[in-house]
N, CA, C and O atoms as a CHARMM CRD file, in Angstrom:
* protein
*
  356
    1    1 MET  N    107.75100  99.67700 111.25400 PROA 1      0.00000
    2    1 MET  CA   108.14900  98.58700 108.96400 PROA 1      0.00000
    3    1 MET  C    106.49700  98.05200 108.97800 PROA 1      0.00000
    4    1 MET  O    106.06600  97.74500 107.86600 PROA 1      0.00000
    5    2 PHE  N    105.62500  97.92800 110.04300 PROA 2      0.00000
    6    2 PHE  CA   104.71400  98.00700 109.34700 PROA 2      0.00000
    7    2 PHE  C    104.36600  99.20900 108.54700 PROA 2      0.00000
    8    2 PHE  O    104.59200  98.94100 107.36700 PROA 2      0.00000
    9    3 TYR  N    103.98700 100.21800 108.65800 PROA 3      0.00000
   10    3 TYR  CA   103.70800 101.12000 108.58100 PROA 3      0.00000
   11    3 TYR  C    104.54800 102.00300 106.60000 PROA 3      0.00000
   12    3 TYR  O    104.25500 102.58800 105.55800 PROA 3      0.00000
   13    4 GLU  N    105.76200 101.34300 107.49200 PROA 4      0.00000
   14    4 GLU  CA   106.48100 101.82300 105.43700 PROA 4      0.00000
   15    4 GLU  C    105.74700 100.31000 104.18600 PROA 4      0.00000
   16    4 GLU  O    105.51300 100.51900 102.99600 PROA 4      0.00000
   17    5 MET  N    105.55700  99.11100 104.79000 PROA 5      0.00000
   18    5 MET  CA   105.02400  98.40200 103.96300 PROA 5      0.00000
   19    5 MET  C    104.28400  97.81600 103.67500 PROA 5      0.00000
   20    5 MET  O    104.22300  96.76000 103.04400 PROA 5      0.00000
   21    6 CYS  N    103.00000  99.00700 104.50600 PROA 6      0.00000
   22    6 CYS  CA   100.96100  99.64200 103.79600 PROA 6      0.00000
   23    6 CYS  C    101.77800 100.82900 103.42500 PROA 6      0.00000
   24    6 CYS  O    100.86300 101.65200 103.38300 PROA 6      0.00000
   25    7 GLY  N    102.60700 101.35100 103.19300 PROA 7      0.00000
   26    7 GLY  CA   102.99000 102.45200 102.37400 PROA 7      0.00000
   27    7 GLY  C    102.72700 104.05900 102.77900 PROA 7      0.00000
   28    7 GLY  O    102.32200 104.93100 102.01000 PROA 7      0.00000
   29    8 MET  N    103.05100 104.20500 104.12700 PROA 8      0.00000
   30    8 MET  CA   103.07000 105.47100 104.96700 PROA 8      0.00000
   31    8 MET  C    104.36600 105.70900 105.31900 PROA 8      0.00000
   32    8 MET  O    105.26100 104.88600 105.51500 PROA 8      0.00000
   33    9 GLU  N    104.39700 106.86400 105.38300 PROA 9      0.00000
   34    9 GLU  CA   105.77000 107.55300 106.05300 PROA 9      0.00000
   35    9 GLU  C    105.64900 107.84000 107.82000 PROA 9      0.00000
   36    9 GLU  O    104.70800 108.29700 108.46900 PROA 9      0.00000
   37   10 THR  N    106.52800 107.53300 108.10600 PROA 10     0.00000
   38   10 THR  CA   105.91500 107.64500 109.66900 PROA 10     0.00000
   39   10 THR  C    106.90800 108.95900 110.64800 PROA 10     0.00000
   40   10 THR  O    107.84100 108.68600 111.40400 PROA 10     0.00000
   41   11 ASP  N    106.58100 109.82000 110.46700 PROA 11     0.00000
   42   11 ASP  CA   106.62300 110.95700 111.16600 PROA 11     0.00000
   43   11 ASP  C    106.07800 110.94300 112.36600 PROA 11     0.00000
   44   11 ASP  O    106.70900 110.87100 113.42100 PROA 11     0.00000
   45   12 ASN  N    104.21800 111.05100 112.18000 PROA 12     0.00000
   46   12 ASN  CA   103.89800 110.95100 113.35400 PROA 12     0.00000
   47   12 ASN  C    102.96700 109.49700 112.79600 PROA 12     0.00000
   48   12 ASN  O    102.47100 109.32000 111.68300 PROA 12     0.00000
   49   13 LYS  N    102.94100 108.30900 114.34800 PROA 13     0.00000
   50   13 LYS  CA   103.39900 107.26500 114.56900 PROA 13     0.00000
   51   13 LYS  C    101.55800 106.97800 114.89400 PROA 13     0.00000
   52   13 LYS  O    100.78000 106.14400 114.43000 PROA 13     0.00000
   53   14 THR  N    101.33000 108.37600 116.14400 PROA 14     0.00000
   54   14 THR  CA    99.85100 108.39000 116.47100 PROA 14     0.00000
   55   14 THR  C     98.70900 108.60600 115.14300 PROA 14     0.00000
   56   14 THR  O     97.74200 108.04100 115.65400 PROA 14     0.00000
   57   15 HSD  N     98.36300 108.93300 114.16800 PROA 15     0.00000
   58   15 HSD  CA    98.34500 109.65200 113.89000 PROA 15     0.00000
   59   15 HSD  C     98.10000 107.83800 112.76400 PROA 15     0.00000
   60   15 HSD  O     97.07400 107.20900 112.50600 PROA 15     0.00000
   61   16 HSD  N     99.33700 107.61700 112.45100 PROA 16     0.00000
   62   16 HSD  CA    99.46300 106.74700 111.65200 PROA 16     0.00000
   63   16 HSD  C     98.89600 105.24500 111.73300 PROA 16     0.00000
   64   16 HSD  O     98.87000 104.30400 110.94100 PROA 16     0.00000
   65   17 THR  N     98.43000 105.45900 113.12300 PROA 17     0.00000
   66   17 THR  CA    98.40200 103.97800 113.85200 PROA 17     0.00000
   67   17 THR  C     96.73700 103.60400 112.96800 PROA 17     0.00000
   68   17 THR  O     96.31200 102.64000 112.33200 PROA 17     0.00000
   69   18 GLN  N     96.18000 104.95700 113.37100 PROA 18     0.00000
   70   18 GLN  CA    94.28300 105.13800 113.00200 PROA 18     0.00000
   71   18 GLN  C     94.25800 105.14800 111.02400 PROA 18     0.00000
   72   18 GLN  O     93.58800 104.26500 110.48800 PROA 18     0.00000
   73   19 GLU  N     94.85700 105.96300 110.30400 PROA 19     0.00000
   74   19 GLU  CA    95.01100 105.08600 108.91300 PROA 19     0.00000
   75   19 GLU  C     95.78100 104.47100 108.60100 PROA 19     0.00000
   76   19 GLU  O     96.08200 104.65000 107.42100 PROA 19     0.00000
   77   20 LEU  N     96.67800 103.28900 109.42200 PROA 20     0.00000
   78   20 LEU  CA    97.14000 101.66300 109.10100 PROA 20     0.00000
   79   20 LEU  C     95.46700 101.45700 109.62300 PROA 20     0.00000
   80   20 LEU  O     94.71500 101.21700 108.67900 PROA 20     0.00000
   81   21 CYS  N     95.06200 101.49500 110.44900 PROA 21     0.00000
   82   21 CYS  CA    93.84200 100.40200 110.64900 PROA 21     0.00000
   83   21 CYS  C     92.76600 100.38600 110.00600 PROA 21     0.00000
   84   21 CYS  O     91.96700  99.44900 109.99000 PROA 21     0.00000
   85   22 ALA  N     92.64300 101.63800 109.31000 PROA 22     0.00000
   86   22 ALA  CA    91.58100 101.99200 108.40500 PROA 22     0.00000
   87   22 ALA  C     92.22700 101.04500 107.35200 PROA 22     0.00000
   88   22 ALA  O     91.43800 100.81100 106.43600 PROA 22     0.00000
   89   23 ILE  N     93.02000 100.64200 107.26300 PROA 23     0.00000
   90   23 ILE  CA    93.38900 100.10800 105.53700 PROA 23     0.00000
   91   23 ILE  C     92.44500  99.03300 105.36100 PROA 23     0.00000
   92   23 ILE  O     92.35600  98.17900 106.24300 PROA 23     0.00000
   93   24 LYS  N     91.50900  98.95500 104.00400 PROA 24     0.00000
   94   24 LYS  CA    90.93500  98.48900 103.88300 PROA 24     0.00000
   95   24 LYS  C     92.05100  97.15100 103.10600 PROA 24     0.00000
   96   24 LYS  O     93.21400  97.16600 102.70200 PROA 24     0.00000
   97   25 PRO  N     90.76300  95.88100 103.19400 PROA 25     0.00000
   98   25 PRO  CA    91.69500  94.47700 102.38300 PROA 25     0.00000
   99   25 PRO  C     91.74000  94.00100 100.64000 PROA 25     0.00000
  100   25 PRO  O     90.59200  93.78100 100.25500 PROA 25     0.00000
  101   26 LEU  N     92.43400  93.86900  99.90700 PROA 26     0.00000
  102   26 LEU  CA    91.93300  94.37800  98.52200 PROA 26     0.00000
  103   26 LEU  C     90.79400  93.03900  97.84300 PROA 26     0.00000
  104   26 LEU  O     91.47200  92.01400  97.78600 PROA 26     0.00000
  105   27 GLY  N     89.69000  92.82700  97.45900 PROA 27     0.00000
  106   27 GLY  CA    89.39100  91.60700  96.39900 PROA 27     0.00000
  107   27 GLY  C     90.20300  91.04000  96.55300 PROA 27     0.00000
  108   27 GLY  O     91.32400  91.35400  96.95300 PROA 27     0.00000
  109   28 ASP  N     89.52300  89.49900  96.08100 PROA 28     0.00000
  110   28 ASP  CA    90.38600  88.25400  95.13300 PROA 28     0.00000
  111   28 ASP  C     91.54200  87.88100  96.36200 PROA 28     0.00000
  112   28 ASP  O     92.66000  88.01200  95.86500 PROA 28     0.00000
  113   29 SER  N     91.62200  87.48600  97.70700 PROA 29     0.00000
  114   29 SER  CA    92.45200  87.75200  98.80200 PROA 29     0.00000
  115   29 SER  C     93.43000  87.95700  98.44500 PROA 29     0.00000
  116   29 SER  O     94.47100  87.47300  98.88800 PROA 29     0.00000
  117   30 LEU  N     93.26700  89.03700  97.19800 PROA 30     0.00000
  118   30 LEU  CA    95.18800  90.12500  97.27500 PROA 30     0.00000
  119   30 LEU  C     96.00300  90.37300  98.42200 PROA 30     0.00000
  120   30 LEU  O     95.66900  91.47100  98.86800 PROA 30     0.00000
  121   31 PRO  N     96.81500  89.92400  99.03300 PROA 31     0.00000
  122   31 PRO  CA    98.01000  90.98000  99.75500 PROA 31     0.00000
  123   31 PRO  C     98.20500  92.05100 100.16700 PROA 31     0.00000
  124   31 PRO  O     98.15500  92.66300 101.23400 PROA 31     0.00000
  125   32 PHE  N     98.55700  92.27700  98.66700 PROA 32     0.00000
  126   32 PHE  CA    98.92900  93.20300  98.05800 PROA 32     0.00000
  127   32 PHE  C     99.16400  93.93600  96.83000 PROA 32     0.00000
  128   32 PHE  O     99.38000  93.37800  95.75300 PROA 32     0.00000
  129   33 GLU  N     99.12300  95.14000  96.99300 PROA 33     0.00000
  130   33 GLU  CA    99.09300  95.38900  95.38900 PROA 33     0.00000
  131   33 GLU  C    100.76800  96.24000  95.18200 PROA 33     0.00000
  132   33 GLU  O    101.47400  96.28500  96.19000 PROA 33     0.00000
  133   34 VAL  N    101.32200  96.88800  93.83500 PROA 34     0.00000
  134   34 VAL  CA   102.32500  96.57800  93.40900 PROA 34     0.00000
  135   34 VAL  C    102.51100  98.12200  93.14800 PROA 34     0.00000
  136   34 VAL  O    102.92800  98.26200  91.99800 PROA 34     0.00000
  137   35 ILE  N    102.35600  99.33500  93.79100 PROA 35     0.00000
  138   35 ILE  CA   102.86000 100.11200  93.42600 PROA 35     0.00000
  139   35 ILE  C    104.50600 101.22600  92.92700 PROA 35     0.00000
  140   35 ILE  O    105.26800 101.39600  93.87900 PROA 35     0.00000
  141   36 ASN  N    104.80900 101.67500  92.00100 PROA 36     0.00000
  142   36 ASN  CA   105.46600 102.33900  92.13300 PROA 36     0.00000
  143   36 ASN  C    106.67400 101.68300  91.99100 PROA 36     0.00000
  144   36 ASN  O    107.79600 102.14800  91.79700 PROA 36     0.00000
  145   37 LYS  N    106.14500 100.07100  92.16500 PROA 37     0.00000
  146   37 LYS  CA   108.01900  99.19800  92.37700 PROA 37     0.00000
  147   37 LYS  C    107.95500  98.46600  93.39900 PROA 37     0.00000
  148   37 LYS  O    108.47700  97.36600  93.58400 PROA 37     0.00000
  149   38 ALA  N    106.82500  99.53900  94.58000 PROA 38     0.00000
  150   38 ALA  CA   106.64000  98.99800  96.06700 PROA 38     0.00000
  151   38 ALA  C    105.80300  97.81100  96.28000 PROA 38     0.00000
  152   38 ALA  O    104.76300  97.67700  95.63600 PROA 38     0.00000
  153   39 GLU  N    106.10800  97.12100  96.96200 PROA 39     0.00000
  154   39 GLU  CA   104.60700  95.84100  97.41500 PROA 39     0.00000
  155   39 GLU  C    103.88700  97.07100  98.44700 PROA 39     0.00000
  156   39 GLU  O    104.55400  97.52100  99.37900 PROA 39     0.00000
  157   40 ILE  N    102.47200  97.56000  98.18700 PROA 40     0.00000
  158   40 ILE  CA   101.72600  97.89200  99.40600 PROA 40     0.00000
  159   40 ILE  C    101.01800  97.10900  99.69900 PROA 40     0.00000
  160   40 ILE  O    100.24400  96.60300  98.88600 PROA 40     0.00000
  161   41 TRP  N    101.08100  96.69800 101.23200 PROA 41     0.00000
  162   41 TRP  CA   100.12300  95.69800 102.03800 PROA 41     0.00000
  163   41 TRP  C     98.59800  95.55700 102.35200 PROA 41     0.00000
  164   41 TRP  O     98.09000  96.63000 102.02800 PROA 41     0.00000
  165   42 HSD  N     97.74700  94.80300 102.78500 PROA 42     0.00000
  166   42 HSD  CA    96.80300  95.36100 103.03400 PROA 42     0.00000
  167   42 HSD  C     96.12000  94.54900 103.47600 PROA 42     0.00000
  168   42 HSD  O     95.21800  93.89900 102.95000 PROA 42     0.00000
  169   43 PRO  N     96.61700  94.54400 104.72100 PROA 43     0.00000
  170   43 PRO  CA    96.65900  93.15000 105.26300 PROA 43     0.00000
  171   43 PRO  C     94.70600  93.19700 106.38800 PROA 43     0.00000
  172   43 PRO  O     94.20500  94.31900 106.33000 PROA 43     0.00000
  173   44 VAL  N     94.26000  92.65100 106.81900 PROA 44     0.00000
  174   44 VAL  CA    92.85400  92.04800 107.21400 PROA 44     0.00000
  175   44 VAL  C     92.43900  92.62700 108.65400 PROA 44     0.00000
  176   44 VAL  O     91.64100  91.90700 109.25500 PROA 44     0.00000
  177   45 TRP  N     92.82900  93.77300 109.30000 PROA 45     0.00000
  178   45 TRP  CA    93.05400  93.15700 110.45400 PROA 45     0.00000
  179   45 TRP  C     91.83200  92.73100 111.53500 PROA 45     0.00000
  180   45 TRP  O     91.76900  92.54000 112.74900 PROA 45     0.00000
  181   46 ASP  N     91.01700  92.69700 110.54300 PROA 46     0.00000
  182   46 ASP  CA    89.56800  92.21100 111.62900 PROA 46     0.00000
  183   46 ASP  C     89.19300  91.46900 111.57500 PROA 46     0.00000
  184   46 ASP  O     87.97900  91.31600 111.70400 PROA 46     0.00000
  185   47 ALA  N     90.62800  89.88400 111.18600 PROA 47     0.00000
  186   47 ALA  CA    90.39400  88.52200 110.90400 PROA 47     0.00000
  187   47 ALA  C     91.58500  88.28300 111.74600 PROA 47     0.00000
  188   47 ALA  O     92.26300  89.18100 112.24600 PROA 47     0.00000
  189   48 GLN  N     91.85900  86.64700 111.90600 PROA 48     0.00000
  190   48 GLN  CA    92.06500  86.34400 112.98400 PROA 48     0.00000
  191   48 GLN  C     93.58700  86.00500 112.24900 PROA 48     0.00000
  192   48 GLN  O     93.56900  85.54500 111.10700 PROA 48     0.00000
  193   49 VAL  N     95.08800  86.27900 113.03600 PROA 49     0.00000
  194   49 VAL  CA    96.20800  86.01400 112.47300 PROA 49     0.00000
  195   49 VAL  C     96.78900  85.66800 111.28800 PROA 49     0.00000
  196   49 VAL  O     97.65900  86.19500 110.59500 PROA 49     0.00000
  197   50 ASP  N     95.81500  84.19400 111.14600 PROA 50     0.00000
  198   50 ASP  CA    96.14000  82.55400 110.53000 PROA 50     0.00000
  199   50 ASP  C     95.63200  83.02500 108.76700 PROA 50     0.00000
  200   50 ASP  O     96.30000  82.80900 107.75600 PROA 50     0.00000
  201   51 HSD  N     94.29700  83.69200 108.84000 PROA 51     0.00000
  202   51 HSD  CA    94.16300  84.24500 107.67700 PROA 51     0.00000
  203   51 HSD  C     94.57100  84.67000 106.49300 PROA 51     0.00000
  204   51 HSD  O     94.78100  85.86900 106.31000 PROA 51     0.00000
  205   52 THR  N     94.69700  83.99000 105.77400 PROA 52     0.00000
  206   52 THR  CA    95.34600  83.83100 104.24300 PROA 52     0.00000
  207   52 THR  C     96.26200  84.88300 104.08300 PROA 52     0.00000
  208   52 THR  O     97.43600  84.58800 103.85800 PROA 52     0.00000
  209   53 VAL  N     95.83300  86.38800 104.18300 PROA 53     0.00000
  210   53 VAL  CA    96.07700  87.10100 103.79100 PROA 53     0.00000
  211   53 VAL  C     96.56800  87.96000 104.70400 PROA 53     0.00000
  212   53 VAL  O     96.90100  89.07700 104.30800 PROA 53     0.00000
  213   54 ASN  N     96.73200  87.56500 106.29800 PROA 54     0.00000
  214   54 ASN  CA    97.45600  87.71400 107.44000 PROA 54     0.00000
  215   54 ASN  C     98.88500  87.33300 107.65000 PROA 54     0.00000
  216   54 ASN  O     99.84100  88.06500 107.90700 PROA 54     0.00000
  217   55 ALA  N     98.82200  85.67900 107.44300 PROA 55     0.00000
  218   55 ALA  CA    99.83200  84.94200 107.22300 PROA 55     0.00000
  219   55 ALA  C    101.24900  85.63900 106.52900 PROA 55     0.00000
  220   55 ALA  O    102.34900  85.98000 106.96200 PROA 55     0.00000
  221   56 LYS  N    100.29400  85.64500 104.69000 PROA 56     0.00000
  222   56 LYS  CA   101.56600  86.21100 103.92000 PROA 56     0.00000
  223   56 LYS  C    102.20500  87.45700 104.58200 PROA 56     0.00000
  224   56 LYS  O    103.39700  87.76100 104.56100 PROA 56     0.00000
  225   57 PHE  N    100.88900  88.31000 105.34400 PROA 57     0.00000
  226   57 PHE  CA   102.20200  90.03100 105.47600 PROA 57     0.00000
  227   57 PHE  C    102.86000  89.67200 106.19000 PROA 57     0.00000
  228   57 PHE  O    103.88300  90.30500 106.45300 PROA 57     0.00000
  229   58 LEU  N    102.35900  87.77700 107.18700 PROA 58     0.00000
  230   58 LEU  CA   103.13200  88.62900 108.80500 PROA 58     0.00000
  231   58 LEU  C    104.55200  87.92100 108.22900 PROA 58     0.00000
  232   58 LEU  O    105.65700  88.27000 108.64300 PROA 58     0.00000
  233   59 ALA  N    104.34400  86.82800 107.16600 PROA 59     0.00000
  234   59 ALA  CA   105.55800  85.91700 106.64300 PROA 59     0.00000
  235   59 ALA  C    107.09500  87.22300 105.94000 PROA 59     0.00000
  236   59 ALA  O    108.31600  87.19300 105.79300 PROA 59     0.00000
  237   60 ALA  N    105.80900  88.29200 105.69700 PROA 60     0.00000
  238   60 ALA  CA   106.98100  88.45000 104.88300 PROA 60     0.00000
  239   60 ALA  C    107.64800  90.00200 106.21800 PROA 60     0.00000
  240   60 ALA  O    108.76000  90.48500 106.00200 PROA 60     0.00000
  241   61 VAL  N    106.87100  90.48200 107.31600 PROA 61     0.00000
  242   61 VAL  CA   107.53800  91.33200 107.73500 PROA 61     0.00000
  243   61 VAL  C    108.72800  90.00500 108.41700 PROA 61     0.00000
  244   61 VAL  O    109.95300  90.12100 108.42600 PROA 61     0.00000
  245   62 VAL  N    108.24000  89.26700 108.73800 PROA 62     0.00000
  246   62 VAL  CA   109.47400  88.04800 109.27600 PROA 62     0.00000
  247   62 VAL  C    111.21800  88.44700 108.80500 PROA 62     0.00000
  248   62 VAL  O    112.35100  88.76200 109.16700 PROA 62     0.00000
  249   63 GLU  N    110.07300  88.04500 107.45600 PROA 63     0.00000
  250   63 GLU  CA   111.34500  88.48700 105.66100 PROA 63     0.00000
  251   63 GLU  C    112.37200  89.66400 106.59400 PROA 63     0.00000
  252   63 GLU  O    113.45800  89.80600 107.15800 PROA 63     0.00000
  253   64 HSD  N    111.15900  90.29100 106.26400 PROA 64     0.00000
  254   64 HSD  CA   112.21600  91.97400 106.02800 PROA 64     0.00000
  255   64 HSD  C    113.12900  91.65800 107.98800 PROA 64     0.00000
  256   64 HSD  O    114.27000  91.97500 108.32400 PROA 64     0.00000
  257   65 ILE  N    112.50100  91.25700 108.47500 PROA 65     0.00000
  258   65 ILE  CA   113.44700  91.31100 109.89300 PROA 65     0.00000
  259   65 ILE  C    115.00300  90.53500 109.40500 PROA 65     0.00000
  260   65 ILE  O    116.21300  90.75300 109.34300 PROA 65     0.00000
  261   66 MET  N    114.30200  89.83100 109.21800 PROA 66     0.00000
  262   66 MET  CA   115.83600  88.46100 109.21200 PROA 66     0.00000
  263   66 MET  C    116.59300  89.74800 108.00000 PROA 66     0.00000
  264   66 MET  O    117.58000  90.26500 108.52200 PROA 66     0.00000
  265   67 THR  N    116.41400  90.08600 107.12400 PROA 67     0.00000
  266   67 THR  CA   117.44400  90.99200 105.76600 PROA 67     0.00000
  267   67 THR  C    118.13200  91.85800 106.29100 PROA 67     0.00000
  268   67 THR  O    119.24300  92.12200 105.83100 PROA 67     0.00000
  269   68 ASN  N    117.41500  92.76200 107.83100 PROA 68     0.00000
  270   68 ASN  CA   117.70400  94.29500 108.11200 PROA 68     0.00000
  271   68 ASN  C    118.42200  93.18100 109.32500 PROA 68     0.00000
  272   68 ASN  O    119.11000  93.86000 110.08700 PROA 68     0.00000
  273   69 GLU  N    118.45800  91.46600 109.76900 PROA 69     0.00000
  274   69 GLU  CA   119.24100  91.17300 110.82400 PROA 69     0.00000
  275   69 GLU  C    120.54100  90.82900 110.37000 PROA 69     0.00000
  276   69 GLU  O    121.57200  91.00100 111.02000 PROA 69     0.00000
  277   70 MET  N    120.43900  90.21400 108.94600 PROA 70     0.00000
  278   70 MET  CA   121.05100  89.61400 108.18900 PROA 70     0.00000
  279   70 MET  C    122.39300  90.91200 107.86400 PROA 70     0.00000
  280   70 MET  O    123.46700  90.73000 108.43700 PROA 70     0.00000
  281   71 VAL  N    122.26300  91.93300 107.11300 PROA 71     0.00000
  282   71 VAL  CA   122.51400  92.63200 106.56200 PROA 71     0.00000
  283   71 VAL  C    123.20800  93.92400 108.15700 PROA 71     0.00000
  284   71 VAL  O    124.09000  94.75700 107.94800 PROA 71     0.00000
  285   72 ILE  N    122.59900  93.75300 109.42100 PROA 72     0.00000
  286   72 ILE  CA   123.29100  94.09400 110.62400 PROA 72     0.00000
  287   72 ILE  C    124.70000  93.37200 111.02400 PROA 72     0.00000
  288   72 ILE  O    125.73300  93.97900 111.30500 PROA 72     0.00000
  289   73 GLN  N    124.52900  91.89700 110.99300 PROA 73     0.00000
  290   73 GLN  CA   125.55000  91.94700 111.26500 PROA 73     0.00000
  291   73 GLN  C    126.73300  91.38500 110.13200 PROA 73     0.00000
  292   73 GLN  O    127.77100  90.99900 110.67000 PROA 73     0.00000
  293   74 ARG  N    126.70300  91.32400 109.08100 PROA 74     0.00000
  294   74 ARG  CA   127.36800  91.08100 107.45800 PROA 74     0.00000
  295   74 ARG  C    127.89600  93.03500 107.74300 PROA 74     0.00000
  296   74 ARG  O    128.90100  93.36300 107.11200 PROA 74     0.00000
  297   75 ASP  N    127.46200  93.76100 108.31700 PROA 75     0.00000
  298   75 ASP  CA   128.01400  95.17500 108.66600 PROA 75     0.00000
  299   75 ASP  C    129.03100  95.10800 109.80100 PROA 75     0.00000
  300   75 ASP  O    130.22600  95.38700 109.70200 PROA 75     0.00000
  301   76 VAL  N    128.27200  94.62800 111.08300 PROA 76     0.00000
  302   76 VAL  CA   129.40500  94.66600 111.85900 PROA 76     0.00000
  303   76 VAL  C    130.60800  93.55000 111.93700 PROA 76     0.00000
  304   76 VAL  O    131.60400  93.88600 112.57700 PROA 76     0.00000
  305   77 TYR  N    130.59400  92.44900 111.42600 PROA 77     0.00000
  306   77 TYR  CA   131.14700  91.06900 111.06500 PROA 77     0.00000
  307   77 TYR  C    132.31200  92.55600 109.95400 PROA 77     0.00000
  308   77 TYR  O    133.43800  92.88000 110.33300 PROA 77     0.00000
  309   78 GLU  N    131.69500  93.11300 108.78600 PROA 78     0.00000
  310   78 GLU  CA   133.17000  93.46400 108.18200 PROA 78     0.00000
  311   78 GLU  C    133.34400  95.16300 109.13500 PROA 78     0.00000
  312   78 GLU  O    134.20100  95.90600 108.65700 PROA 78     0.00000
  313   79 ASN  N    132.95100  95.43700 109.77000 PROA 79     0.00000
  314   79 ASN  CA   133.55600  97.13300 110.72500 PROA 79     0.00000
  315   79 ASN  C    134.44900  96.16200 111.71300 PROA 79     0.00000
  316   79 ASN  O    135.40200  96.81800 112.13400 PROA 79     0.00000
  317   80 THR  N    134.45300  94.98800 112.15600 PROA 80     0.00000
  318   80 THR  CA   135.40200  94.15400 113.06300 PROA 80     0.00000
  319   80 THR  C    136.20700  93.80400 111.91700 PROA 80     0.00000
  320   80 THR  O    137.02500  94.70400 111.73000 PROA 80     0.00000
  321   81 LEU  N    136.31100  92.94400 111.13700 PROA 81     0.00000
  322   81 LEU  CA   137.76100  92.63700 110.00700 PROA 81     0.00000
  323   81 LEU  C    137.98400  93.67800 109.25900 PROA 81     0.00000
  324   81 LEU  O    138.90100  93.41800 108.48100 PROA 81     0.00000
  325   82 THR  N    137.47700  95.00900 109.08900 PROA 82     0.00000
  326   82 THR  CA   138.37100  95.60600 108.87000 PROA 82     0.00000
  327   82 THR  C    139.08000  96.97300 110.30700 PROA 82     0.00000
  328   82 THR  O    139.79000  97.94200 110.03700 PROA 82     0.00000
  329   83 CYS  N    138.68800  96.66500 111.41500 PROA 83     0.00000
  330   83 CYS  CA   139.27300  97.46300 112.40300 PROA 83     0.00000
  331   83 CYS  C    140.66300  96.56700 112.79800 PROA 83     0.00000
  332   83 CYS  O    141.68200  97.13300 113.19200 PROA 83     0.00000
  333   84 HSD  N    140.54800  94.79400 112.60700 PROA 84     0.00000
  334   84 HSD  CA   141.71100  94.08600 112.88900 PROA 84     0.00000
  335   84 HSD  C    142.15400  94.26300 111.68700 PROA 84     0.00000
  336   84 HSD  O    143.27800  94.20100 112.18400 PROA 84     0.00000
  337   85 LEU  N    142.29700  94.37300 110.92900 PROA 85     0.00000
  338   85 LEU  CA   143.18700  94.35600 109.60000 PROA 85     0.00000
  339   85 LEU  C    143.89500  95.64200 109.68500 PROA 85     0.00000
  340   85 LEU  O    145.04900  95.57400 109.26200 PROA 85     0.00000
  341   86 VAL  N    143.43700  97.06700 110.21400 PROA 86     0.00000
  342   86 VAL  CA   143.51600  98.06600 110.83400 PROA 86     0.00000
  343   86 VAL  C    145.01800  98.10600 111.47900 PROA 86     0.00000
  344   86 VAL  O    146.11700  98.27000 110.95000 PROA 86     0.00000
  345   87 GLU  N    144.47000  97.80600 113.35800 PROA 87     0.00000
  346   87 GLU  CA   145.41900  96.83300 114.27100 PROA 87     0.00000
  347   87 GLU  C    146.76100  96.44400 114.04500 PROA 87     0.00000
  348   87 GLU  O    147.88700  96.84400 114.33900 PROA 87     0.00000
  349   88 ALA  N    145.98600  95.08400 113.11900 PROA 88     0.00000
  350   88 ALA  CA   146.77000  94.35500 112.64500 PROA 88     0.00000
  351   88 ALA  C    148.41800  95.02400 111.72200 PROA 88     0.00000
  352   88 ALA  O    149.43200  94.37400 111.97600 PROA 88     0.00000
  353   89 SER  N    148.62000  96.57600 110.47200 PROA 89     0.00000
  354   89 SER  CA   149.05300  97.17600 109.94800 PROA 89     0.00000
  355   89 SER  C    150.08400  97.86900 110.97500 PROA 89     0.00000
  356   89 SER  O    150.84600  98.75300 110.58300 PROA 89     0.00000
């Protein structure tokens, strides 16, 4: 998820980890830029986790994880409900 949030494809994680670490922060403590309607994050890797930009990045990561989990749970519920409806027919 870190790779995608920072605008990278994930076909070669070793190579991209090096690129991820090379991402430079944006000026004025901006956490991300918008490119093609997508947020491209620029964490401050050499700062503490509670740095303003990093805290915003981590909050966005948590939000993505929660959204993914809710979609998974919804899909599981809908598939389970569908299975029960088919079995009852």
